[in-house]
N, C-alpha and C positions, 0 to 999 in steps of 0.2 A: 877770255875777258869776262870779268865779273858783271852781276847785274848793275852794280853801282857805277862801274865805269862805264858802262853802256848808256847809262841814263844820264851821262855829264856829271858824274861825281855826287849826284843827289841820291840820298836814301831813298829807295821805293817806299810808297806808302804801306804802312802795314808790315814792314820788314822786321818788326821786334819779334812777335810771337805767332802771328796768324798768317795763313796763306790767303790772301785777299781773294784769290780765284775760288776758293772753296766757299767763301762767304757770299761772293756774287752768284756762284751756282746756286747756292741754297736759296737766295732770294729769287732767282730766276725761276726755280722748282716751285716757289710759292706764289709766282706771278706777280712779285713786288719789284718795283724798279726803285733804284737810289740815285738821285742827281748827283752829278759830278762834284758840286761844292758840298754834299752832305757825306761823300765817300772818306775823306780823311778824319772827319769827327767821328764817324760810325767805327772806324778801324781804331781810333784812339780809345773810345769807349770799350771796344772788344779787348785790346791790349791792356788797359786798366783792370777790367775783370779778371783776365787772365792772370795779371800779376797778383791781385788779391787772392786769388785761389791758390796760386803757388806759394804765397806767403803762409797761408793756412796748413799746406802740407809741411812746409819747413818747420812751422811752430809747433808741429805734431811729433817731431823728432824727439828722442830722449835727451834729456839734458843733465848736466853735471848738478848736483844738489849740494856738494861740499867742495871745499878746497879753493885753489886759485882760480879754476875755470868754471865757478858757479855760474849757472844760467847758459852756458854755451852748449851747443850740441855734443853729445857723447860721440857721435859718428857723422860722417859728411855723406853717407850713402843713404838714399831714400829706398826701402824695401817695400815688397808688396805688401806686406802687413801694415806698413805706415798708412797706406792709402785706404784702408777700411773696405767697406763693401763697394 
């Protein structure tokens, strides 16, 4: 049974990119509490930040500069050199 099925068909909070357990463990290690009503907003903020960073990586991929596919990525694979330092 999947997590979604176990939770009554609802998508778990933060299921897009992050593992909320890691987030809450980090806050716990810093002795910071997060209220129940703030958790979904915090997870959304983190997912938005991750999405923005992923878009930066995708935008660094080499692109076609001529022809029919101008502006599209030349390859669909992110390599280590695309990530910089």
